[in-house]
KOLBAPA-482177 format. One record per residue (C-alpha): residue number from 1; chain; x, y, z. Coordinates in Angstrom, 2 decimals, decimal comma. Example, Ala and Ser with C-alpha at 12.3 -4.5 7.8 and 13.67 -1.06 7.14 Angstrom:
2
+-----+-------+---------+---------+---------+
!  nr ! kette !      xx !      yy !      zz !
+-----+-------+---------+---------+---------+
!   1 !     A !   12,30 !   -4,50 !    7,80 !
!   2 !     A !   13,67 !   -1,06 !    7,14 !
+-----+-------+---------+---------+---------+
# end
This chain:
382
+-----+-------+---------+---------+---------+
!  nr ! kette !      xx !      yy !      zz !
+-----+-------+---------+---------+---------+
!   1 !     A !  146,19 !  115,17 !  132,51 !
!   2 !     A !  144,64 !  116,86 !  135,56 !
!   3 !     A !  144,89 !  120,24 !  133,82 !
!   4 !     A !  143,03 !  118,79 !  130,83 !
!   5 !     A !  140,26 !  117,50 !  133,09 !
!   6 !     A !  140,06 !  120,83 !  134,91 !
!   7 !     A !  139,83 !  122,71 !  131,58 !
!   8 !     A !  137,09 !  120,33 !  130,42 !
!   9 !     A !  134,99 !  121,05 !  133,51 !
!  10 !     A !  135,14 !  124,77 !  132,74 !
!  11 !     A !  133,13 !  124,18 !  129,56 !
!  12 !     A !  129,46 !  123,96 !  130,49 !
!  13 !     A !  128,45 !  121,45 !  127,79 !
!  14 !     A !  131,37 !  119,11 !  128,49 !
!  15 !     A !  130,79 !  119,39 !  132,23 !
!  16 !     A !  127,13 !  118,47 !  131,76 !
!  17 !     A !  128,07 !  115,46 !  129,62 !
!  18 !     A !  130,64 !  114,24 !  132,15 !
!  19 !     A !  128,14 !  114,49 !  135,02 !
!  20 !     A !  125,60 !  112,58 !  132,90 !
!  21 !     A !  128,13 !  109,79 !  132,27 !
!  22 !     A !  128,92 !  109,57 !  135,99 !
!  23 !     A !  125,20 !  109,49 !  136,85 !
!  24 !     A !  124,58 !  106,66 !  134,37 !
!  25 !     A !  127,52 !  104,71 !  135,80 !
!  26 !     A !  126,04 !  105,11 !  139,29 !
!  27 !     A !  122,67 !  103,85 !  138,04 !
!  28 !     A !  124,34 !  100,82 !  136,45 !
!  29 !     A !  126,19 !   99,91 !  139,64 !
!  30 !     A !  123,00 !  100,34 !  141,69 !
!  31 !     A !  121,12 !   98,14 !  139,24 !
!  32 !     A !  123,77 !   95,43 !  139,60 !
!  33 !     A !  122,80 !   95,18 !  143,28 !
!  34 !     A !  119,09 !   94,50 !  142,63 !
!  35 !     A !  118,50 !   90,72 !  142,81 !
!  36 !     A !  116,33 !   88,75 !  140,41 !
!  37 !     A !  113,13 !   87,75 !  142,25 !
!  38 !     A !  112,86 !   84,05 !  143,04 !
!  39 !     A !  116,60 !   83,28 !  142,85 !
!  40 !     A !  118,47 !   82,03 !  145,90 !
!  41 !     A !  121,45 !   84,40 !  145,68 !
!  42 !     A !  123,36 !   82,81 !  148,58 !
!  43 !     A !  123,05 !   79,35 !  147,06 !
!  44 !     A !  124,01 !   80,74 !  143,66 !
!  45 !     A !  127,09 !   82,49 !  145,12 !
!  46 !     A !  128,21 !   79,22 !  146,75 !
!  47 !     A !  127,62 !   77,33 !  143,52 !
!  48 !     A !  129,53 !   79,94 !  141,49 !
!  49 !     A !  132,49 !   79,85 !  143,91 !
!  50 !     A !  132,60 !   76,05 !  143,60 !
!  51 !     A !  133,06 !   76,20 !  139,82 !
!  52 !     A !  136,69 !   75,30 !  139,06 !
!  53 !     A !  136,58 !   76,24 !  135,38 !
!  54 !     A !  136,71 !   79,76 !  133,96 !
!  55 !     A !  133,70 !   79,52 !  131,64 !
!  56 !     A !  131,45 !   81,56 !  133,91 !
!  57 !     A !  134,31 !   83,71 !  135,25 !
!  58 !     A !  134,83 !   85,13 !  131,76 !
!  59 !     A !  131,15 !   86,04 !  131,51 !
!  60 !     A !  131,12 !   87,46 !  135,04 !
!  61 !     A !  134,03 !   89,78 !  134,18 !
!  62 !     A !  131,93 !   91,52 !  131,49 !
!  63 !     A !  128,96 !   91,87 !  133,83 !
!  64 !     A !  130,92 !   93,51 !  136,64 !
!  65 !     A !  129,96 !   90,75 !  139,08 !
!  66 !     A !  126,25 !   91,05 !  138,26 !
!  67 !     A !  126,18 !   87,47 !  137,03 !
!  68 !     A !  127,75 !   85,94 !  140,14 !
!  69 !     A !  125,34 !   87,94 !  142,32 !
!  70 !     A !  122,45 !   87,12 !  139,94 !
!  71 !     A !  121,15 !   90,67 !  139,67 !
!  72 !     A !  118,69 !   91,96 !  137,09 !
!  73 !     A !  121,71 !   93,09 !  135,00 !
!  74 !     A !  123,22 !   89,58 !  134,95 !
!  75 !     A !  123,17 !   89,42 !  131,13 !
!  76 !     A !  124,91 !   92,80 !  130,92 !
!  77 !     A !  125,45 !   94,38 !  127,50 !
!  78 !     A !  126,73 !   91,19 !  125,82 !
!  79 !     A !  123,47 !   90,52 !  123,84 !
!  80 !     A !  123,80 !   93,98 !  122,26 !
!  81 !     A !  127,45 !   93,38 !  121,36 !
!  82 !     A !  126,57 !   90,01 !  119,85 !
!  83 !     A !  123,69 !   91,56 !  117,89 !
!  84 !     A !  125,91 !   94,32 !  116,52 !
!  85 !     A !  128,47 !   91,79 !  115,34 !
!  86 !     A !  125,77 !   89,62 !  113,75 !
!  87 !     A !  124,35 !   92,61 !  111,87 !
!  88 !     A !  127,82 !   93,53 !  110,63 !
!  89 !     A !  128,29 !   89,99 !  109,35 !
!  90 !     A !  124,86 !   89,94 !  107,69 !
!  91 !     A !  125,55 !   93,18 !  105,81 !
!  92 !     A !  127,97 !   91,15 !  103,69 !
!  93 !     A !  125,51 !   88,34 !  102,94 !
!  94 !     A !  122,24 !   90,33 !  102,62 !
!  95 !     A !  122,20 !   93,06 !   99,92 !
!  96 !     A !  119,31 !   94,93 !  101,61 !
!  97 !     A !  121,33 !   95,41 !  104,79 !
!  98 !     A !  124,38 !   96,43 !  102,77 !
!  99 !     A !  122,25 !   99,05 !  101,03 !
! 100 !     A !  121,07 !  100,36 !  104,40 !
! 101 !     A !  124,68 !  100,64 !  105,54 !
! 102 !     A !  125,46 !  102,85 !  102,54 !
! 103 !     A !  122,25 !  104,86 !  102,82 !
! 104 !     A !  123,62 !  107,49 !  105,17 !
! 105 !     A !  121,83 !  108,58 !  108,35 !
! 106 !     A !  118,48 !  107,00 !  107,43 !
! 107 !     A !  120,10 !  103,65 !  106,75 !
! 108 !     A !  122,04 !  103,83 !  110,00 !
! 109 !     A !  118,81 !  104,43 !  111,95 !
! 110 !     A !  117,20 !  101,39 !  110,33 !
! 111 !     A !  120,20 !   99,18 !  111,14 !
! 112 !     A !  120,16 !  100,48 !  114,73 !
! 113 !     A !  116,48 !   99,57 !  115,06 !
! 114 !     A !  117,14 !   96,06 !  113,70 !
! 115 !     A !  120,04 !   95,68 !  116,13 !
! 116 !     A !  117,75 !   96,67 !  119,03 !
! 117 !     A !  115,11 !   94,09 !  118,09 !
! 118 !     A !  117,78 !   91,41 !  117,70 !
! 119 !     A !  119,22 !   92,37 !  121,11 !
! 120 !     A !  115,85 !   91,88 !  122,79 !
! 121 !     A !  115,45 !   88,53 !  121,01 !
! 122 !     A !  118,90 !   87,31 !  122,07 !
! 123 !     A !  118,30 !   88,54 !  125,63 !
! 124 !     A !  115,04 !   86,61 !  125,75 !
! 125 !     A !  116,71 !   83,47 !  124,41 !
! 126 !     A !  119,62 !   83,69 !  126,86 !
! 127 !     A !  117,25 !   84,42 !  129,75 !
! 128 !     A !  115,16 !   81,35 !  128,99 !
! 129 !     A !  118,29 !   79,18 !  128,65 !
! 130 !     A !  119,69 !   80,46 !  131,96 !
! 131 !     A !  116,38 !   80,01 !  133,76 !
! 132 !     A !  115,96 !   76,43 !  132,57 !
! 133 !     A !  119,62 !   75,53 !  133,04 !
! 134 !     A !  119,96 !   76,98 !  136,52 !
! 135 !     A !  116,50 !   75,73 !  137,43 !
! 136 !     A !  117,68 !   72,18 !  136,74 !
! 137 !     A !  120,64 !   72,85 !  139,04 !
! 138 !     A !  118,25 !   73,81 !  141,84 !
! 139 !     A !  119,40 !   77,42 !  141,88 !
! 140 !     A !  115,85 !   78,69 !  141,30 !
! 141 !     A !  113,86 !   77,03 !  144,14 !
! 142 !     A !  110,45 !   75,60 !  143,27 !
! 143 !     A !  110,71 !   76,68 !  139,65 !
! 144 !     A !  107,35 !   76,79 !  137,90 !
! 145 !     A !  105,96 !   78,61 !  134,87 !
! 146 !     A !  105,02 !   81,80 !  136,73 !
! 147 !     A !  108,35 !   82,07 !  138,52 !
! 148 !     A !  110,17 !   81,31 !  135,25 !
! 149 !     A !  108,32 !   84,14 !  133,50 !
! 150 !     A !  109,35 !   86,56 !  136,25 !
! 151 !     A !  113,01 !   85,56 !  136,06 !
! 152 !     A !  113,08 !   85,71 !  132,24 !
! 153 !     A !  111,32 !   89,09 !  132,21 !
! 154 !     A !  113,73 !   90,61 !  134,74 !
! 155 !     A !  116,85 !   89,38 !  132,93 !
! 156 !     A !  115,56 !   90,48 !  129,51 !
! 157 !     A !  114,47 !   93,88 !  130,82 !
! 158 !     A !  117,84 !   94,37 !  132,53 !
! 159 !     A !  119,80 !   93,73 !  129,35 !
! 160 !     A !  117,44 !   95,95 !  127,32 !
! 161 !     A !  117,82 !   98,72 !  129,91 !
! 162 !     A !  121,63 !   98,58 !  129,58 !
! 163 !     A !  121,28 !   98,80 !  125,80 !
! 164 !     A !  119,08 !  101,89 !  126,19 !
! 165 !     A !  121,28 !  103,60 !  128,77 !
! 166 !     A !  124,35 !  102,86 !  126,64 !
! 167 !     A !  122,73 !  104,64 !  123,68 !
! 168 !     A !  121,80 !  107,56 !  125,92 !
! 169 !     A !  125,42 !  107,82 !  127,08 !
! 170 !     A !  126,54 !  107,90 !  123,44 !
! 171 !     A !  124,04 !  110,62 !  122,56 !
! 172 !     A !  124,21 !  112,80 !  125,68 !
! 173 !     A !  127,58 !  111,85 !  127,12 !
! 174 !     A !  131,14 !  111,53 !  125,85 !
! 175 !     A !  132,40 !  108,70 !  123,65 !
! 176 !     A !  130,82 !  105,31 !  122,98 !
! 177 !     A !  128,18 !  104,50 !  125,61 !
! 178 !     A !  128,39 !  100,73 !  125,14 !
! 179 !     A !  132,14 !  100,86 !  125,77 !
! 180 !     A !  131,44 !  102,95 !  128,88 !
! 181 !     A !  129,09 !  100,25 !  130,19 !
! 182 !     A !  131,79 !   97,62 !  129,71 !
! 183 !     A !  134,36 !   99,94 !  131,29 !
! 184 !     A !  132,40 !  100,48 !  134,50 !
! 185 !     A !  131,69 !   96,74 !  134,76 !
! 186 !     A !  135,34 !   95,80 !  134,36 !
! 187 !     A !  136,60 !   98,57 !  136,66 !
! 188 !     A !  134,14 !   97,51 !  139,36 !
! 189 !     A !  136,13 !   94,28 !  139,73 !
! 190 !     A !  139,48 !   96,03 !  140,19 !
! 191 !     A !  139,19 !   96,41 !  144,01 !
! 192 !     A !  138,44 !   92,68 !  144,42 !
! 193 !     A !  141,30 !   91,80 !  142,07 !
! 194 !     A !  143,70 !   94,00 !  144,03 !
! 195 !     A !  142,62 !   92,33 !  147,28 !
! 196 !     A !  143,20 !   88,91 !  145,70 !
! 197 !     A !  146,70 !   89,94 !  144,58 !
! 198 !     A !  147,47 !   91,26 !  148,07 !
! 199 !     A !  146,32 !   88,09 !  149,78 !
! 200 !     A !  148,19 !   85,85 !  147,35 !
! 201 !     A !  151,53 !   87,66 !  147,04 !
! 202 !     A !  151,88 !   90,15 !  149,92 !
! 203 !     A !  149,87 !   89,05 !  152,93 !
! 204 !     A !  151,85 !   87,01 !  155,45 !
! 205 !     A !  155,20 !   87,91 !  153,88 !
! 206 !     A !  158,00 !   89,86 !  155,51 !
! 207 !     A !  158,13 !   93,61 !  154,91 !
! 208 !     A !  160,98 !   93,19 !  152,43 !
! 209 !     A !  159,36 !   90,34 !  150,49 !
! 210 !     A !  155,91 !   91,92 !  150,60 !
! 211 !     A !  157,22 !   95,30 !  149,47 !
! 212 !     A !  159,19 !   93,73 !  146,63 !
! 213 !     A !  156,15 !   91,72 !  145,50 !
! 214 !     A !  154,01 !   94,86 !  145,61 !
! 215 !     A !  156,49 !   96,83 !  143,51 !
! 216 !     A !  156,74 !   94,03 !  140,94 !
! 217 !     A !  152,95 !   93,81 !  140,68 !
! 218 !     A !  152,67 !   97,60 !  140,31 !
! 219 !     A !  155,41 !   97,64 !  137,64 !
! 220 !     A !  153,68 !   94,88 !  135,67 !
! 221 !     A !  150,33 !   96,71 !  135,80 !
! 222 !     A !  151,90 !  100,01 !  134,69 !
! 223 !     A !  153,79 !   98,31 !  131,84 !
! 224 !     A !  150,62 !   96,57 !  130,66 !
! 225 !     A !  148,63 !   99,83 !  130,69 !
! 226 !     A !  151,37 !  101,66 !  128,77 !
! 227 !     A !  151,66 !   98,86 !  126,19 !
! 228 !     A !  147,87 !   98,80 !  125,68 !
! 229 !     A !  147,78 !  102,58 !  125,20 !
! 230 !     A !  150,67 !  102,46 !  122,73 !
! 231 !     A !  149,16 !   99,58 !  120,79 !
! 232 !     A !  145,70 !  101,14 !  120,73 !
! 233 !     A !  147,05 !  104,43 !  119,38 !
! 234 !     A !  149,57 !  102,97 !  116,94 !
! 235 !     A !  148,76 !  103,28 !  113,25 !
! 236 !     A !  150,40 !  103,20 !  109,85 !
! 237 !     A !  149,66 !  106,27 !  107,73 !
! 238 !     A !  149,50 !  105,52 !  104,02 !
! 239 !     A !  150,17 !  108,70 !  101,99 !
! 240 !     A !  147,57 !  109,57 !   99,34 !
! 241 !     A !  147,98 !  112,21 !   96,64 !
! 242 !     A !  145,07 !  113,62 !   94,62 !
! 243 !     A !  145,53 !  114,78 !   91,03 !
! 244 !     A !  144,76 !  118,34 !   90,00 !
! 245 !     A !  141,83 !  118,92 !   87,68 !
! 246 !     A !  140,03 !  121,84 !   86,04 !
! 247 !     A !  136,60 !  122,79 !   87,41 !
! 248 !     A !  135,32 !  125,66 !   85,29 !
! 249 !     A !  138,22 !  128,07 !   85,12 !
! 250 !     A !  139,81 !  126,98 !   88,36 !
! 251 !     A !  142,41 !  124,33 !   89,06 !
! 252 !     A !  141,33 !  122,29 !   92,11 !
! 253 !     A !  142,67 !  119,23 !   93,88 !
! 254 !     A !  146,26 !  118,27 !   94,27 !
! 255 !     A !  146,05 !  118,02 !   98,06 !
! 256 !     A !  147,86 !  115,33 !  100,01 !
! 257 !     A !  146,29 !  113,22 !  102,76 !
! 258 !     A !  146,71 !  109,75 !  104,25 !
! 259 !     A !  144,83 !  106,55 !  105,06 !
! 260 !     A !  145,25 !  105,62 !  108,75 !
! 261 !     A !  145,59 !  101,86 !  109,29 !
! 262 !     A !  145,38 !  101,09 !  113,00 !
! 263 !     A !  147,60 !   98,32 !  114,32 !
! 264 !     A !  144,80 !   97,07 !  116,55 !
! 265 !     A !  142,19 !   97,26 !  113,81 !
! 266 !     A !  139,79 !   94,71 !  115,27 !
! 267 !     A !  140,00 !   95,98 !  118,86 !
! 268 !     A !  138,92 !   93,48 !  121,55 !
! 269 !     A !  136,46 !   91,65 !  119,29 !
! 270 !     A !  138,86 !   88,75 !  118,49 !
! 271 !     A !  139,52 !   88,20 !  122,20 !
! 272 !     A !  135,79 !   88,21 !  122,98 !
! 273 !     A !  135,06 !   85,77 !  120,14 !
! 274 !     A !  137,89 !   83,41 !  121,03 !
! 275 !     A !  137,12 !   83,44 !  124,75 !
! 276 !     A !  133,42 !   82,86 !  124,10 !
! 277 !     A !  134,12 !   79,84 !  121,89 !
! 278 !     A !  136,57 !   78,40 !  124,43 !
! 279 !     A !  134,09 !   78,92 !  127,28 !
! 280 !     A !  130,98 !   77,62 !  125,51 !
! 281 !     A !  131,64 !   73,86 !  125,93 !
! 282 !     A !  132,26 !   74,38 !  129,66 !
! 283 !     A !  128,97 !   76,24 !  130,07 !
! 284 !     A !  127,04 !   73,51 !  128,25 !
! 285 !     A !  128,76 !   70,83 !  130,33 !
! 286 !     A !  127,84 !   72,68 !  133,54 !
! 287 !     A !  124,18 !   72,97 !  132,57 !
! 288 !     A !  124,18 !   69,28 !  131,62 !
! 289 !     A !  125,76 !   68,30 !  134,95 !
! 290 !     A !  128,96 !   67,07 !  133,27 !
! 291 !     A !  131,38 !   69,72 !  134,60 !
! 292 !     A !  133,28 !   67,05 !  136,57 !
! 293 !     A !  133,31 !   64,52 !  133,75 !
! 294 !     A !  136,18 !   62,10 !  133,29 !
! 295 !     A !  137,65 !   60,47 !  130,20 !
! 296 !     A !  137,92 !   62,33 !  126,92 !
! 297 !     A !  135,25 !   64,89 !  127,89 !
! 298 !     A !  137,06 !   65,78 !  131,10 !
! 299 !     A !  140,34 !   66,14 !  129,20 !
! 300 !     A !  138,67 !   68,37 !  126,60 !
! 301 !     A !  137,17 !   70,64 !  129,25 !
! 302 !     A !  140,54 !   70,86 !  131,02 !
! 303 !     A !  142,25 !   71,82 !  127,75 !
! 304 !     A !  139,71 !   74,58 !  127,09 !
! 305 !     A !  140,05 !   76,03 !  130,61 !
! 306 !     A !  142,72 !   78,75 !  130,89 !
! 307 !     A !  143,33 !   77,70 !  134,51 !
! 308 !     A !  145,18 !   74,63 !  133,20 !
! 309 !     A !  147,19 !   76,07 !  130,32 !
! 310 !     A !  150,34 !   76,49 !  132,40 !
! 311 !     A !  150,05 !   73,22 !  134,32 !
! 312 !     A !  153,46 !   71,73 !  133,56 !
! 313 !     A !  152,44 !   68,39 !  135,09 !
! 314 !     A !  149,95 !   67,98 !  132,22 !
! 315 !     A !  151,61 !   69,36 !  129,05 !
! 316 !     A !  148,62 !   68,32 !  126,93 !
! 317 !     A !  146,58 !   71,13 !  128,51 !
! 318 !     A !  148,84 !   73,66 !  126,73 !
! 319 !     A !  147,00 !   72,76 !  123,52 !
! 320 !     A !  144,26 !   75,05 !  124,80 !
! 321 !     A !  146,62 !   78,03 !  124,83 !
! 322 !     A !  147,74 !   77,29 !  121,27 !
! 323 !     A !  144,11 !   76,97 !  120,14 !
! 324 !     A !  143,24 !   80,26 !  121,86 !
! 325 !     A !  146,10 !   82,12 !  120,11 !
! 326 !     A !  145,07 !   80,66 !  116,74 !
! 327 !     A !  141,45 !   81,74 !  117,29 !
! 328 !     A !  142,45 !   85,28 !  118,27 !
! 329 !     A !  144,60 !   85,67 !  115,14 !
! 330 !     A !  141,90 !   84,14 !  112,93 !
! 331 !     A !  139,15 !   86,44 !  114,24 !
! 332 !     A !  141,47 !   89,46 !  113,96 !
! 333 !     A !  141,83 !   88,81 !  110,23 !
! 334 !     A !  138,18 !   87,82 !  109,85 !
! 335 !     A !  136,71 !   90,88 !  111,60 !
! 336 !     A !  139,11 !   93,29 !  109,87 !
! 337 !     A !  138,10 !   91,87 !  106,48 !
! 338 !     A !  134,52 !   92,86 !  107,34 !
! 339 !     A !  135,20 !   96,37 !  108,58 !
! 340 !     A !  137,89 !   97,35 !  106,04 !
! 341 !     A !  137,67 !   96,46 !  102,35 !
! 342 !     A !  140,91 !   97,35 !  100,48 !
! 343 !     A !  139,29 !   96,85 !   97,06 !
! 344 !     A !  136,48 !   99,29 !   97,89 !
! 345 !     A !  138,95 !  101,84 !   99,26 !
! 346 !     A !  141,12 !  101,53 !   96,13 !
! 347 !     A !  138,10 !  101,97 !   93,83 !
! 348 !     A !  136,92 !  105,06 !   95,71 !
! 349 !     A !  140,40 !  106,56 !   95,53 !
! 350 !     A !  140,56 !  105,92 !   91,79 !
! 351 !     A !  137,15 !  107,55 !   91,21 !
! 352 !     A !  138,24 !  110,64 !   93,16 !
! 353 !     A !  141,57 !  110,90 !   91,39 !
! 354 !     A !  143,62 !  109,75 !   94,34 !
! 355 !     A !  146,64 !  107,46 !   94,30 !
! 356 !     A !  149,40 !  106,19 !   96,58 !
! 357 !     A !  152,78 !  107,52 !   95,40 !
! 358 !     A !  154,68 !  104,76 !   93,60 !
! 359 !     A !  151,58 !  102,50 !   93,34 !
! 360 !     A !  149,28 !  102,36 !   90,33 !
! 361 !     A !  145,56 !  103,07 !   91,01 !
! 362 !     A !  143,01 !  100,26 !   91,02 !
! 363 !     A !  143,98 !   96,64 !   91,62 !
! 364 !     A !  147,68 !   97,30 !   92,44 !
! 365 !     A !  146,57 !   99,73 !   95,16 !
! 366 !     A !  144,17 !   97,13 !   96,57 !
! 367 !     A !  146,92 !   94,49 !   96,61 !
! 368 !     A !  149,31 !   96,93 !   98,31 !
! 369 !     A !  146,77 !   97,79 !  101,03 !
! 370 !     A !  145,97 !   94,12 !  101,56 !
! 371 !     A !  149,65 !   93,26 !  101,97 !
! 372 !     A !  150,18 !   96,05 !  104,50 !
! 373 !     A !  146,98 !   95,18 !  106,34 !
! 374 !     A !  147,93 !   91,51 !  106,69 !
! 375 !     A !  151,26 !   92,49 !  108,24 !
! 376 !     A !  149,68 !   95,05 !  110,59 !
! 377 !     A !  146,85 !   92,72 !  111,70 !
! 378 !     A !  149,32 !   90,00 !  112,66 !
! 379 !     A !  151,26 !   92,43 !  114,86 !
! 380 !     A !  148,06 !   93,70 !  116,49 !
! 381 !     A !  146,67 !   90,21 !  117,07 !
! 382 !     A !  149,88 !   88,99 !  118,68 !
+-----+-------+---------+---------+---------+
# end
């Protein structure tokens, strides 16, 4: 691995792109330290620490702590991700967007522009909701129209800036810039998480017990990383054979290729969707001042909070875990059905003279791909 990195740095273009990525990451982390004007950050930090549910903790994880510190990047890149998903969904329902998607580079540029406008709109909406909601909680002292405009402008501009810098990282850096933004946000929390693990499992223990706990934690982390890498790279290759045909006086075609079906086809989208839905009622309850509600509402909020799923004194809370698993599996199938259409793939293969050995072209090929995909998606979702 180190040799690969060293070889990459010897290539001027790759070296320049890597330095650009690192510079953008530094800018993002510096921006996460700039507070939103008019917000009492100390009061907000105390309020955030007092929240027993995990509704805001989930959101804070994707912002790299910018939300809990109420910086100008508190909304992070989530409005852009939401906008991209919405546009993908709308391409199925709106023929004009579907036509843009098939229109090559020009269509892609138009869809990107629409996604940008939608991102700014969602950022504005979320900024207004946060300003009003937190203002009612007293977290924005002496909130008036002018101060509200400043807070909304800063939050919207911060999210738009992350969208822009993410696109710059894609164009001038290496890999997907939006994923890089999420990566640096998540990695920024690793030191705090390691300190928490140390204080909970190692600190105050004997050398033997502390060392054993540290080794177990390290082994679990390594196993999880290896499993994620294996799952992310796993795929089922479907062999495809193309028939030979005469073009002029030459015989062309007849080559063999394959269709790669990734096990983790939907990526992290199902987890994001499921976690967002599970967290949403808790966020609304917090803004409404009902986070400590009793009765059926309190039970519902406790079920939806992952902090209670393994509370064996209240078995009913485990319903939340079951619901979460069902949502993840559902969104895995749902999102894959949007991004991969077996019928369209089968039709394109038939038009190009391709076929899967042992499977008839057309509808039988589509049914075969659908059957394989359903099996693979279930494995990836679980």
